[in-house]
Residue frames relative to the residue before (quaternion, step in Angstrom):
aa qw qx qy qz dx dy dz
X 1.0000 0.0000 0.0000 0.0000 0.00 0.00 0.00
X 0.3535 -0.7254 0.5390 0.2415 3.60 -0.94 1.00
X 0.5594 -0.6097 0.4624 0.3187 3.39 -1.30 0.52
X 0.4618 -0.6883 0.4719 0.3004 3.65 -1.11 0.58
X 0.3874 -0.7349 0.5265 0.1808 3.50 -0.96 0.76
X 0.8294 0.2768 -0.1616 0.4576 3.51 -1.03 0.50
X 0.7825 -0.3167 0.2658 0.4656 3.54 -1.30 -0.33
X 0.4592 -0.6419 0.4843 0.3775 3.77 -0.87 0.60
X 0.6629 -0.4682 0.4238 0.4021 3.47 -1.42 0.46
X 0.2394 -0.7982 0.5228 0.1794 3.62 -0.55 1.03
X 0.6562 -0.4501 0.4192 0.4371 3.56 -1.33 0.35
X 0.5115 -0.6980 0.3940 0.3098 3.60 -0.72 1.06
X 0.6269 0.5569 -0.3197 0.4412 3.59 0.97 -0.83
X 0.6658 0.4765 -0.2811 0.5006 3.58 1.00 -0.90
X 0.5983 0.5848 -0.3328 0.4351 3.50 1.02 -0.84
X 0.7574 0.4333 -0.2300 0.4309 3.48 0.72 -1.09
X 0.6078 0.5335 -0.3338 0.4842 3.55 1.19 -0.69
X 0.6647 0.5084 -0.3115 0.4502 3.64 0.99 -0.84
X 0.6167 0.5332 -0.3324 0.4742 3.55 1.01 -0.89
X 0.7367 0.4532 -0.2788 0.4173 3.59 0.68 -0.95
X 0.5899 0.5825 -0.3188 0.4594 3.57 1.39 -0.48
X 0.5858 0.6191 -0.3603 0.3791 3.65 1.07 -0.41
X 0.6845 -0.4902 0.3314 0.4258 3.52 -1.15 0.55
X 0.6876 0.4812 -0.3055 0.4499 3.65 0.82 -0.89
X 0.6718 0.5331 -0.2754 0.4343 3.42 0.97 -1.04
X 0.6264 0.5509 -0.2728 0.4793 3.61 1.07 -0.74
X 0.7391 0.4629 -0.2505 0.4204 3.47 0.90 -0.96
X 0.6612 0.4611 -0.3244 0.4949 3.60 0.92 -0.75
X 0.6567 0.5255 -0.3388 0.4216 3.59 0.92 -0.83
X 0.6462 0.5125 -0.2944 0.4828 3.57 1.05 -0.75
X 0.6229 0.5400 -0.3062 0.4760 3.53 0.99 -0.83
X 0.6824 0.4825 -0.3096 0.4534 3.59 0.89 -0.94
X 0.6175 0.5597 -0.3205 0.4502 3.59 0.92 -0.87
X 0.6115 0.5509 -0.3046 0.4794 3.53 1.00 -1.01
X 0.7409 0.4484 -0.2399 0.4387 3.56 0.65 -1.18
X 0.6277 0.5505 -0.3459 0.4281 3.51 1.17 -0.48
X 0.2432 -0.8319 0.4645 0.1817 3.48 1.31 -0.34
X 0.0989 0.8088 -0.5513 0.1795 3.57 0.88 1.12
X 0.1244 -0.7934 0.5955 -0.0218 3.43 -0.90 1.32
X 0.6629 -0.4663 0.4056 0.4228 3.45 -1.42 0.28
X 0.7784 0.3244 -0.2448 0.4784 3.60 -1.04 0.93
X 0.5206 0.6544 -0.4181 0.3548 3.56 1.10 -0.24
X 0.2773 -0.6800 0.6392 0.2283 3.52 -1.22 0.34
X 0.0806 -0.8419 0.5325 -0.0337 3.69 -0.43 1.25
X 0.1690 -0.8085 0.5592 0.0717 3.56 -0.73 0.91
X 0.0839 -0.7833 0.6143 0.0460 3.68 -0.77 1.02
X 0.1907 -0.8185 0.5393 0.0535 3.57 -0.29 1.40
X 0.7976 0.0678 -0.1348 0.5840 3.52 -0.56 1.18
X 0.0364 0.8572 -0.5009 0.1138 3.42 0.93 1.21
X 0.3015 -0.7639 0.5321 0.2060 3.72 1.10 -0.28
X 0.8092 -0.2629 0.2097 0.4818 3.49 -0.98 -0.88
X 0.6723 -0.5793 0.2840 0.3629 3.48 1.11 0.62
X 0.1489 0.8638 -0.4602 0.1410 3.46 1.49 0.49
X 0.8316 0.2668 -0.1121 0.4741 3.60 0.67 -0.94
X 0.4943 0.7144 -0.4204 0.2617 3.50 1.24 -0.27
X 0.6105 0.5403 -0.3798 0.4371 3.73 1.02 -0.58
X 0.6381 0.5243 -0.3060 0.4737 3.54 0.97 -0.93
X 0.6599 0.5024 -0.3086 0.4658 3.59 0.93 -0.81
X 0.6224 0.5465 -0.3208 0.4593 3.62 1.05 -0.87
X 0.6488 0.5411 -0.3202 0.4286 3.48 0.96 -1.04
X 0.7141 0.4506 -0.2848 0.4538 3.56 0.89 -0.88
X 0.6995 0.4434 -0.3391 0.4462 3.68 0.82 -0.54
X 0.4127 -0.7428 0.4562 0.2644 3.61 1.17 -0.21
X 0.7524 -0.3945 0.2785 0.4481 3.59 -1.34 -0.26
X 0.7186 0.4620 -0.2595 0.4503 3.44 1.07 -0.66
X 0.6397 0.5134 -0.3324 0.4656 3.65 1.16 -0.03
X 0.3946 -0.6980 0.5822 0.1346 3.40 -1.60 0.31
X 0.0462 -0.7688 0.6366 0.0380 3.57 -0.84 0.83
X 0.0807 -0.7942 0.6022 0.0141 3.50 -0.92 1.08
X 0.1148 -0.7801 0.6143 0.0300 3.55 -0.86 1.11
X 0.1204 -0.7883 0.6033 -0.0077 3.43 -0.90 1.19
X 0.2037 0.7552 -0.6103 0.1251 3.53 -1.01 0.86
X 0.3926 -0.7389 0.4876 0.2492 3.69 -0.93 0.57
X 0.5998 0.5683 -0.3737 0.4214 3.56 1.22 -0.26
X 0.3961 -0.7619 0.4621 0.2216 3.54 -0.50 0.96
X 0.6424 0.4755 -0.3437 0.4931 3.64 1.15 -0.58
X 0.5666 0.5469 -0.3757 0.4887 3.62 1.13 -0.52
X 0.6778 0.5160 -0.3091 0.4228 3.50 0.76 -1.03
X 0.6301 0.5404 -0.3173 0.4585 3.54 1.08 -0.85
X 0.6420 0.5023 -0.3137 0.4869 3.69 1.03 -0.81
X 0.6589 0.5132 -0.3280 0.4414 3.59 0.96 -1.02
X 0.6800 0.4687 -0.3350 0.4535 3.69 0.87 -0.85
X 0.6227 0.5347 -0.3706 0.4347 3.60 0.92 -0.59
X 0.6626 0.5347 -0.2711 0.4490 3.46 0.96 -1.11
X 0.7721 0.3322 -0.1875 0.5083 3.71 1.00 -0.67
X 0.3220 0.7488 -0.5290 0.2361 3.62 1.23 0.18
X 0.7931 0.2850 -0.2000 0.4998 3.58 -0.87 0.92
X 0.5814 0.5426 -0.3948 0.4602 3.62 1.09 -0.13
X 0.3235 -0.7365 0.5408 0.2459 3.62 -0.81 0.94
X 0.8353 0.2934 -0.1928 0.4231 3.45 -1.38 0.63
X 0.6078 0.5263 -0.3830 0.4549 3.50 1.23 0.43
X 0.0229 -0.7614 0.6478 -0.0116 3.58 -0.84 1.04
X 0.2350 -0.7178 0.6545 0.0345 3.41 -1.26 1.11
X 0.0001 -0.8433 0.5348 -0.0539 3.55 -0.50 1.25
X 0.4323 -0.6702 0.5415 0.2660 3.47 -1.10 0.70
X 0.3896 0.7065 -0.5292 0.2625 3.69 -0.72 0.87
X 0.5089 -0.6472 0.5142 0.2404 3.36 -1.52 0.42
X 0.5480 -0.6249 0.4328 0.3491 3.59 -0.96 0.79
X 0.6396 0.5249 -0.3379 0.4485 3.60 1.13 -0.58
X 0.7525 0.1969 -0.0848 0.6227 3.73 1.20 -0.34
X 0.0779 -0.8459 0.5264 0.0348 3.56 0.42 1.14
X 0.4084 -0.7681 0.4559 0.1878 3.60 -0.80 1.00
X 0.5157 0.5757 -0.4313 0.4654 3.57 1.06 0.95
X 0.5277 -0.6350 0.4530 0.3363 3.47 -1.32 0.59
X 0.6363 -0.5676 0.3739 0.3648 3.55 -1.23 0.59
X 0.8498 0.1563 -0.1316 0.4858 3.62 -1.11 0.74
X 0.5425 0.6534 -0.3895 0.3563 3.67 0.98 0.65
X 0.6707 0.5309 -0.2638 0.4458 3.52 1.33 -0.13
X 0.3284 -0.7652 0.5299 0.1609 3.71 -0.76 1.13
X 0.7842 0.0073 0.0184 0.6202 3.59 0.96 -0.77
X 0.0046 -0.7464 0.6654 -0.0096 3.59 -1.24 0.77
X 0.0333 -0.7411 0.6704 0.0148 3.34 -1.50 0.51
X 0.0218 -0.7301 0.6821 0.0350 3.44 -1.43 0.53
X 0.1523 -0.8217 0.5468 -0.0509 3.52 -0.73 1.28
X 0.8389 -0.1070 0.0541 0.5309 3.61 -0.45 1.19
X 0.4629 0.6780 -0.4380 0.3663 3.53 1.02 0.84
X 0.6539 0.5693 -0.2861 0.4079 3.56 0.89 -1.07
X 0.5967 0.5579 -0.3760 0.4375 3.56 1.09 -0.55
X 0.7416 0.4236 -0.2205 0.4712 3.66 1.17 -0.48
X 0.5657 0.6388 -0.3694 0.3679 3.62 1.17 -0.61
X 0.6183 -0.5291 0.4093 0.4125 3.66 -1.23 0.26
X 0.8254 0.0434 0.0650 0.5591 3.58 0.77 -1.10
X 0.3094 -0.7909 0.4858 0.2069 3.71 -0.14 1.01
X 0.6732 0.5289 -0.2991 0.4213 3.38 0.99 -0.94
X 0.6425 0.5132 -0.3231 0.4684 3.54 1.15 -0.58
X 0.6118 0.5266 -0.3510 0.4745 3.56 1.09 -0.50
X 0.6390 0.4771 -0.3396 0.4988 3.62 1.03 -0.74
X 0.6304 0.5402 -0.3572 0.4279 3.61 0.92 -0.52
X 0.6027 0.5200 -0.3183 0.5148 3.56 1.27 -0.71
X 0.6288 0.5176 -0.3270 0.4793 3.62 0.96 -0.74
X 0.6874 0.4263 -0.3063 0.5019 3.60 0.90 -0.62
X 0.5825 0.5247 -0.3828 0.4887 3.61 0.97 -0.19
X 0.7458 0.4553 -0.2352 0.4257 3.56 0.85 -0.98
X 0.6955 0.4731 -0.2863 0.4588 3.64 1.08 -0.60
X 0.5015 -0.6245 0.5349 0.2690 3.48 -1.44 0.56
X 0.6119 -0.4964 0.4427 0.4281 3.62 -1.27 0.23
X 0.7928 0.2468 -0.2610 0.4925 3.48 -0.83 1.07
X 0.4675 0.6516 -0.4815 0.3536 3.56 1.23 0.09
X 0.3296 -0.7061 0.5979 0.1879 3.50 -1.44 0.51
X 0.1481 -0.7754 0.6132 0.0289 3.60 -1.10 0.88
X 0.0814 -0.7804 0.6143 0.0834 3.55 -0.95 0.80
X 0.1824 -0.7663 0.6160 -0.0073 3.44 -1.14 1.02
X 0.1006 0.7932 -0.5999 0.0268 3.69 -0.87 0.73
X 0.1559 0.7761 -0.5989 0.1213 3.61 -0.76 0.95
X 0.4285 -0.6446 0.5452 0.3218 3.63 -1.18 0.64
X 0.2683 -0.6800 0.6457 0.2205 3.34 -1.65 0.24
X 0.2977 -0.8565 0.4058 0.1145 3.46 -0.11 1.36
X 0.5251 0.5943 -0.4190 0.4423 3.38 1.46 -0.15
X 0.6046 0.5656 -0.3305 0.4531 3.69 1.23 -0.23
X 0.4728 0.7005 -0.4317 0.3152 3.64 1.22 -0.28
X 0.0416 0.7909 -0.6079 0.0560 3.49 -0.69 1.06
X 0.0899 -0.7841 0.6138 -0.0165 3.53 -1.01 0.92
X 0.2941 -0.7963 0.4890 0.2007 3.50 -0.47 1.18
X 0.1568 0.7580 -0.6120 0.1622 3.53 -1.00 1.00
X 0.6060 -0.5439 0.4411 0.3772 3.56 -1.22 0.47
X 0.7282 0.3897 -0.2038 0.5257 3.44 1.09 -0.86
X 0.1363 -0.8544 0.4997 0.0429 3.63 0.40 1.25
X 0.5768 0.5801 -0.3856 0.4268 3.57 1.17 -0.41
X 0.6965 0.4473 -0.2972 0.4759 3.57 0.89 -0.90
X 0.5874 0.5666 -0.3655 0.4477 3.64 1.17 -0.56
X 0.6522 0.5369 -0.2545 0.4708 3.46 1.13 -0.81
X 0.6519 0.4663 -0.2913 0.5222 3.52 1.12 -0.98
X 0.6219 0.5403 -0.3776 0.4227 3.63 0.95 -0.52
X 0.6214 0.5381 -0.2938 0.4878 3.61 1.08 -0.87
X 0.6862 0.4802 -0.2954 0.4596 3.56 0.83 -0.98
X 0.6329 0.4759 -0.3515 0.4994 3.62 0.97 -0.72
X 0.6200 0.5658 -0.3474 0.4180 3.65 0.83 -0.71
X 0.7153 0.4452 -0.2054 0.4980 3.52 1.00 -1.03
X 0.7390 0.4107 -0.2455 0.4743 3.64 0.87 -0.81
X 0.8264 0.2337 -0.0976 0.5029 3.69 0.93 -0.71
X 0.7281 0.4861 -0.2970 0.3813 3.72 0.75 -0.85
X 0.7823 0.2515 -0.0885 0.5629 3.52 1.05 -0.77
X 0.4893 -0.6946 0.4307 0.3043 3.58 -0.68 1.10
X 0.8095 0.0666 -0.0187 0.5830 3.67 0.71 -0.97
X 0.1013 -0.8768 0.4689 0.0343 3.60 0.77 1.27
X 0.7817 0.3306 -0.2037 0.4880 3.65 0.91 -0.59
X 0.3060 0.7872 -0.5002 0.1912 3.59 1.08 0.35
X 0.5300 0.6165 -0.4340 0.3882 3.55 1.09 -0.50
X 0.6784 0.5028 -0.3107 0.4364 3.70 0.66 -0.84
X 0.7206 0.4694 -0.2301 0.4555 3.54 1.22 -0.70
X 0.4297 0.7596 -0.4432 0.2048 3.67 1.21 -0.21
X 0.6769 0.4885 -0.2987 0.4626 3.53 0.89 -0.83
X 0.6194 0.5155 -0.3242 0.4955 3.59 0.92 -0.64
X 0.7172 0.4330 -0.2941 0.4601 3.60 0.70 -0.99
X 0.5850 0.5700 -0.3636 0.4478 3.63 1.05 -0.72
X 0.6771 0.4795 -0.2924 0.4755 3.63 0.82 -1.01
X 0.6465 0.5140 -0.3157 0.4670 3.65 0.97 -0.81
X 0.6497 0.5180 -0.2785 0.4816 3.50 1.09 -0.68
X 0.6152 -0.6042 0.3401 0.3753 3.66 1.24 -0.33
X 0.5396 0.6150 -0.3817 0.4299 3.41 1.43 0.05
X 0.3366 -0.6894 0.5990 0.2294 3.58 -1.30 0.38
X 0.3585 -0.7637 0.5128 0.1591 3.50 -0.63 1.45
X 0.1608 -0.8086 0.5592 0.0875 3.58 -0.87 0.99
X 0.8242 0.0782 0.0177 0.5606 3.50 1.06 -0.93
X 0.0396 -0.7757 0.6299 0.0092 3.57 -0.92 0.80
X 0.0704 0.8097 -0.5777 0.0756 3.58 -0.48 1.09
X 0.1866 -0.7684 0.6048 0.0948 3.54 -1.21 0.70
X 0.0333 -0.7793 0.6257 -0.0093 3.69 -0.78 0.86
X 0.2208 -0.7900 0.5641 0.0948 3.42 -1.31 0.63
X 0.2832 -0.7700 0.5570 0.1293 3.36 -0.34 1.38
X 0.1425 -0.7998 0.5814 0.0442 3.66 -0.79 0.91
X 0.1450 -0.7657 0.6258 0.0316 3.53 -0.93 0.98
X 0.0636 -0.7903 0.6093 -0.0101 3.55 -0.85 1.15
X 0.6647 0.4560 -0.3022 0.5088 3.58 1.37 -0.25
X 0.4601 -0.7225 0.4459 0.2597 3.65 -0.52 1.08
X 0.6863 0.4852 -0.3077 0.4460 3.60 0.75 -0.91
X 0.6473 0.5432 -0.2920 0.4480 3.43 1.00 -0.82
X 0.6584 0.4728 -0.2726 0.5183 3.57 1.02 -0.98
X 0.6319 0.5337 -0.3478 0.4415 3.64 0.93 -0.71
X 0.6758 0.4724 -0.3014 0.4788 3.57 1.06 -0.82
X 0.7442 0.4268 -0.2314 0.4587 3.60 0.81 -1.00
X 0.7782 0.3374 -0.1829 0.4971 3.70 0.87 -0.71
X 0.3528 -0.7898 0.4416 0.2381 3.47 1.39 0.00
X 0.0710 0.8372 -0.5384 0.0647 3.54 1.05 1.00
X 0.7421 0.4096 -0.2890 0.4450 3.50 0.50 -1.21
X 0.6635 0.4992 -0.3538 0.4305 3.75 0.76 -0.85
X 0.7153 0.4357 -0.2974 0.4584 3.64 0.67 -0.76
X 0.5667 0.5388 -0.3863 0.4892 3.54 1.11 -0.56
X 0.6919 0.4649 -0.3180 0.4517 3.64 0.69 -0.83
X 0.6473 0.4720 -0.3245 0.5029 3.62 1.02 -0.46
X 0.6085 0.5174 -0.3466 0.4918 3.63 1.15 -0.42
X 0.6286 0.5244 -0.3033 0.4878 3.53 1.04 -0.81
X 0.6959 0.4747 -0.2633 0.4702 3.59 0.83 -1.04
X 0.6746 0.4632 -0.2669 0.5091 3.63 1.24 -0.52
X 0.5015 -0.6737 0.4142 0.3509 3.60 1.20 0.08
X 0.4943 0.6638 -0.4407 0.3476 3.66 1.10 0.33
X 0.7857 0.1176 -0.1302 0.5932 3.61 1.02 -0.32
X 0.5280 -0.6374 0.4562 0.3269 3.59 -0.95 0.98
X 0.5813 -0.6283 0.4083 0.3173 3.62 -0.94 0.94
X 0.7282 0.4413 -0.2637 0.4532 3.58 0.63 -1.21
X 0.7143 0.4553 -0.2904 0.4451 3.57 0.88 -0.88
X 0.6436 0.5040 -0.3375 0.4668 3.52 1.13 -0.60
X 0.6196 0.5106 -0.3422 0.4880 3.67 0.98 -0.48
X 0.6636 0.4736 -0.3266 0.4782 3.59 0.99 -0.76
X 0.6025 0.5575 -0.3577 0.4453 3.60 1.16 -0.58
X 0.6959 0.4924 -0.2732 0.4457 3.43 0.92 -1.08
X 0.6117 0.5316 -0.3477 0.4714 3.63 1.08 -0.77
X 0.6667 0.5261 -0.3222 0.4181 3.56 0.84 -0.81
X 0.6016 0.5581 -0.3375 0.4611 3.46 1.12 -0.82
X 0.6898 0.4669 -0.2997 0.4651 3.59 0.72 -0.98
X 0.6597 0.5255 -0.3544 0.4038 3.79 0.90 -0.13
X 0.3343 -0.8171 0.4139 0.2219 3.51 1.49 -0.13
X 0.5245 -0.0626 -0.8409 -0.1176 1.65 -2.41 0.35
X 0.3082 -0.7794 0.5335 0.1137 3.47 -1.14 0.90
X 0.0817 0.7715 -0.6308 0.0122 3.49 -1.26 0.54
X 0.1735 0.7575 -0.6203 0.1062 3.53 -1.13 0.82
X 0.0012 -0.8089 0.5854 -0.0537 3.52 -1.10 0.72
X 0.0217 -0.7705 0.6340 0.0617 3.55 -1.39 0.18
X 0.4344 -0.6890 0.4937 0.3046 3.60 -1.13 0.27
X 0.0796 -0.7905 0.6043 0.0597 3.49 -1.05 0.81
X 0.2737 -0.8203 0.4983 0.0622 3.46 -0.60 1.34
X 0.1136 -0.8016 0.5852 0.0458 3.52 -0.89 0.96
X 0.0466 -0.7918 0.6088 0.0151 3.64 -0.79 0.76
X 0.1045 -0.7609 0.6395 0.0322 3.48 -1.06 0.91
X 0.1062 0.8417 -0.5241 0.0752 3.55 -0.51 0.96
X 0.3308 -0.7752 0.4955 0.2101 3.66 -1.04 0.32
X 0.5225 -0.6618 0.4707 0.2599 3.55 -1.28 0.46
């Protein structure tokens, strides 16, 4: 068995919380919440809420008269989310699948899903569920990466490109869904109001290795025969010596019902 390159696979809840706490994570999340125009008394749905990263901010915006519903299918994530929101009024954390949302039709004023559609079985079906759940006039926020845009600076540009190709083709289920968000939203019956693209930039190699899974995914690509072992390990060693640069595009779409 080959040794694993880079940082070990992190606990998923810790990974999500750490990614959200970075400068890029805080910026696009705050921007999306502002564009959603969440008001006091609203009922807000967070699909794929994970460890409850955004639930406290949503609860603050809806006030005492509003309701925040977090939905996730992972029970360990749900446990983190419930602990994170303990004592917050009007917050419910529900076990459920994004393809079969556990909410009544036409009851949601605002909804969001953040880096979830790239993992689900059928993004279009999830958007249909959001259309069913939301009221006329509701606003919905969607945010997803486009992993085809992942660039990693290295002298061996060929291996950097091979790494991105592997990430897009094998490592992520719907790796390019970010570019398709506006089209999928319109096909689901929503009216697209805003489309934004941001570019998270990584200059710190350990942080990039943790967040982007550079070593972990490189090892998988080597094991799958997509990248030469010697060349891949030399590429990774060179990255760790710095200076380092990597980035990708994150697409955010806000639409209305």
